[in-house]
C-alpha positions as CSV (number, residue, x, y, z in Angstrom):
1,D,24.8,-4.7,-32.5
2,E,22.5,-2.4,-29.9
3,T,21.3,-3.8,-26.8
4,L,17.1,-4.3,-26.5
5,V,16.0,-3.4,-23.0
6,I,12.4,-2.8,-22.0
7,K,12.6,-0.6,-18.8
8,T,9.6,-0.1,-16.8
9,G,9.4,1.3,-13.3
10,D,6.3,1.3,-10.6
11,L,6.3,4.0,-8.3
12,S,3.2,4.8,-5.1
13,L,3.6,8.5,-4.0
14,K,2.2,10.5,-0.9
15,V,1.8,13.9,-2.1
16,K,-0.1,17.2,-0.6
17,N,-2.5,18.0,-4.0
18,A,-3.0,15.2,-6.2
19,P,-4.5,17.0,-9.5
20,D,-1.4,19.4,-9.4
21,V,0.8,16.1,-9.4
22,L,-1.4,14.5,-11.8
23,A,-1.0,17.0,-14.2
24,S,2.0,17.8,-14.0
25,L,3.5,14.1,-14.8
26,T,1.9,14.5,-17.9
27,T,4.0,17.7,-18.3
28,I,7.1,15.7,-17.5
29,A,6.0,12.8,-20.0
30,S,5.6,15.8,-23.2
31,A,9.6,16.8,-21.7
32,Y,10.7,13.4,-21.9
33,D,9.6,12.5,-25.7
34,G,6.6,10.5,-24.3
35,F,3.1,10.4,-23.6
36,V,0.1,9.6,-20.7
37,Q,-1.1,5.8,-21.5
38,D,-3.8,5.6,-19.4
39,S,-4.7,7.6,-16.4
40,S,-7.6,7.0,-13.3
41,T,-8.6,9.2,-10.3
42,W,-10.7,8.3,-7.7
43,V,-12.1,9.9,-3.6
44,Q,-11.2,7.7,-1.5
45,S,-13.5,7.4,2.2
46,D,-11.0,10.1,4.0
47,E,-12.3,12.6,1.3
48,T,-8.9,12.7,0.0
49,M,-8.1,11.9,-3.4
50,A,-6.0,9.1,-5.3
51,G,-5.0,8.3,-8.7
52,Y,-2.8,6.6,-11.1
53,V,-1.0,7.6,-14.6
54,T,0.9,5.5,-17.1
55,L,3.5,7.3,-18.7
56,R,5.6,6.6,-21.8
57,V,9.0,8.2,-22.0
58,G,11.8,8.0,-24.6
59,V,14.4,4.9,-23.1
60,E,17.3,7.6,-22.8
61,Y,15.3,9.6,-20.2
62,F,13.9,6.9,-17.9
63,E,15.8,7.8,-14.9
64,Q,15.7,11.4,-15.2
65,A,12.2,11.6,-15.5
66,L,12.1,8.9,-12.1
67,E,13.9,11.3,-10.4
68,D,11.8,14.3,-11.7
69,I,8.4,12.1,-10.7
70,K,9.8,11.6,-6.9
71,A,10.9,15.1,-6.8
72,L,7.1,15.8,-6.6
73,S,6.0,13.6,-4.0
74,T,6.2,14.4,-0.3
75,V,6.4,10.4,0.6
76,V,7.9,8.1,-1.7
77,Q,5.7,4.8,-0.5
78,S,7.3,2.4,-2.8
79,E,9.7,1.9,-6.1
80,S,10.0,-1.1,-8.5
81,L,12.2,-1.0,-11.5
82,S,13.1,-3.6,-13.8
83,G,14.9,-4.4,-17.3
84,Q,14.7,-6.9,-19.9
85,D,17.2,-7.4,-22.0
86,V,15.2,-8.8,-25.1
87,T,18.0,-8.1,-27.9
88,A,18.7,-12.3,-28.3
89,E,14.7,-12.7,-28.9
90,Y,14.6,-9.1,-31.2
91,V,17.7,-10.8,-33.4
92,D,16.7,-14.6,-33.6
93,M,12.9,-12.9,-34.9
94,Q,14.9,-11.0,-37.6
95,A,16.5,-14.3,-38.8
96,E,13.5,-16.1,-39.0
97,L,11.6,-13.3,-40.7
98,T,14.4,-13.1,-43.3
99,N,13.8,-17.0,-44.1
100,L,10.5,-16.8,-44.0
101,Q,10.4,-13.9,-46.5
102,A,13.1,-16.0,-48.5
103,E,10.3,-18.8,-48.8
104,E,7.9,-16.6,-49.7
105,A,9.7,-15.4,-52.6
106,Q,10.3,-18.9,-53.7
107,Y,6.3,-19.8,-53.5
108,L,5.8,-16.8,-55.8
109,E,8.5,-18.2,-58.3
110,I,6.0,-21.4,-58.2
111,L,3.1,-19.5,-58.5
112,E,4.1,-18.1,-61.5
113,R,4.9,-21.3,-63.0
114,A,1.9,-23.1,-62.2
115,Y,-0.5,-24.3,-64.8
116,T,-3.0,-26.4,-63.7
117,V,-6.0,-25.5,-60.8
118,E,-4.5,-28.0,-58.5
119,D,-1.4,-26.6,-58.4
120,L,-2.2,-23.1,-57.5
121,L,-4.5,-24.0,-54.8
122,S,-1.8,-25.7,-53.2
123,V,0.6,-23.0,-53.7
124,S,-1.4,-20.6,-52.8
125,D,-2.3,-22.2,-49.0
126,Y,2.2,-22.3,-48.6
127,L,2.1,-18.7,-49.7
128,S,-0.6,-17.9,-47.1
129,R,0.7,-19.7,-44.4
130,V,4.2,-17.9,-44.8
131,R,2.5,-14.5,-44.7
132,G,0.8,-15.0,-42.0
133,E,3.6,-15.7,-40.1
134,I,5.6,-13.1,-41.7
135,E,2.8,-10.4,-40.4
136,W,2.8,-12.2,-36.7
137,I,6.9,-11.8,-36.5
138,E,6.3,-8.2,-37.5
139,G,4.0,-7.5,-35.4
140,Q,6.0,-8.6,-32.6
141,L,9.3,-7.1,-33.6
142,Q,7.0,-4.0,-33.7
143,Y,5.9,-4.3,-30.5
144,L,10.0,-4.9,-29.3
145,E,11.1,-1.9,-30.7
146,N,8.3,0.2,-29.2
147,R,8.5,-1.4,-25.7
148,T,12.4,-0.8,-25.9
149,S,11.9,2.7,-27.4
150,Y,10.0,4.0,-25.1
151,S,9.9,3.2,-21.0
152,T,6.6,2.3,-19.2
153,I,6.4,4.0,-15.9
154,T,3.3,3.4,-13.5
155,V,2.7,6.2,-10.9
156,N,0.6,5.5,-8.2
157,V,-0.9,8.9,-6.3
158,Y,-2.1,9.1,-3.1
159,E,-3.3,12.9,-1.3
160,E,-2.3,13.6,2.1
161,A,-4.7,13.6,4.5
162,S,-5.3,17.6,5.4
163,I,-6.8,19.0,8.6
164,I,-10.2,20.8,7.5
165,A,-10.5,24.6,8.0
166,P,-13.6,26.0,9.0
167,T,-16.3,26.8,6.6
168,S,-17.0,30.4,6.2
169,D,-20.2,29.8,7.4
170,W,-19.5,28.5,10.8
171,Q,-21.8,30.8,13.1
172,P,-20.9,30.0,16.9
173,F,-23.6,32.6,18.2
174,V,-26.3,30.7,16.5
175,L,-24.7,27.4,17.9
176,V,-24.8,28.6,21.7
177,K,-28.7,30.2,20.8
178,E,-29.7,26.3,19.1
179,S,-27.5,24.6,22.6
180,F,-29.4,27.3,24.6
181,N,-32.8,26.5,23.5
182,Q,-32.1,22.6,23.6
183,L,-31.1,23.2,27.2
184,V,-34.8,24.7,28.3
185,V,-36.4,21.9,26.3
186,L,-34.5,19.2,28.5
187,V,-35.4,21.4,31.3
188,Q,-39.1,21.8,30.4
189,S,-39.0,17.7,30.1
190,A,-37.8,17.3,33.6
191,I,-40.0,19.7,34.9
192,G,-42.8,17.6,33.7
193,L,-41.6,14.6,34.4
194,V,-41.8,16.1,38.3
195,I,-44.9,17.0,37.9
196,W,-46.3,14.0,36.4
197,V,-44.6,11.6,39.1
198,V,-46.2,14.4,41.7
199,I,-49.8,14.2,40.5
200,V,-49.8,10.9,39.1
201,W,-47.7,8.8,41.7
202,V,-47.9,10.7,45.2
203,P,-51.4,10.0,45.2
204,V,-51.1,6.2,44.6
205,L,-48.1,6.1,47.0
206,V,-50.7,7.8,50.0
207,G,-53.7,5.3,48.8
208,L,-51.5,2.6,49.7
209,T,-49.5,3.3,52.3
210,A,-53.0,4.1,54.4
211,F,-54.7,0.8,52.7
212,Y,-51.2,-0.9,54.3
213,V,-51.5,1.2,58.1
214,A,-55.4,-0.1,57.8
215,G,-55.2,-3.8,57.4
216,R,-52.4,-4.0,59.9
217,W,-54.8,-2.2,62.5
218,V,-57.4,-4.3,61.4
219,W,-54.9,-7.6,62.0
220,R,-54.1,-6.5,65.4
221,K,-57.7,-6.2,66.5
222,V,-58.5,-9.3,65.0
223,R,-55.6,-11.1,67.0
224,K,-56.7,-9.7,69.9
225,S,-60.3,-10.6,69.9
């Protein structure tokens, strides 16, 4: 019997250009008989872009898809792979499904021979319960078939920070002019402060000095008399 394995991978990549890499991931998914399950992008605090993509690829292409994805990066920051063998679980569910289908067939036969309303209702209840269990197992089998037919690869992408190039409207002569104007304003403010000190505080200091000298002179005269 064929072994059924759920293969999953989780990669974290440093890249030069996040939008280009995210677009390439979609191409890789299509190339390996798969699709993009979900994705998201955002801008980080340093103005670089980041995002993630969850890919589903044919299980037979799992390893090759991983190599192609890693080739898109400048640095593979982390890589996590796992494989879960669900063969026994799948076989057990198939056996249980076979038993339930046989039980369903028996109830259908009994239902055909039921004559009273009570018998009809009783058999219908059992039949409804069995049908619910059959549908649940069929759903689980379909889920396992999907997970083992298509591997899941989640790729986290982080853009490298780059040096910001000068903008086209950078004008050094305008900056020199603005700096000179600021210097002139600073000098004017300093001169104004000096003038204010000369006009206001110099007379005050002269007056205080004269008052001190006169007071000393009067004090000496008083002590001699």
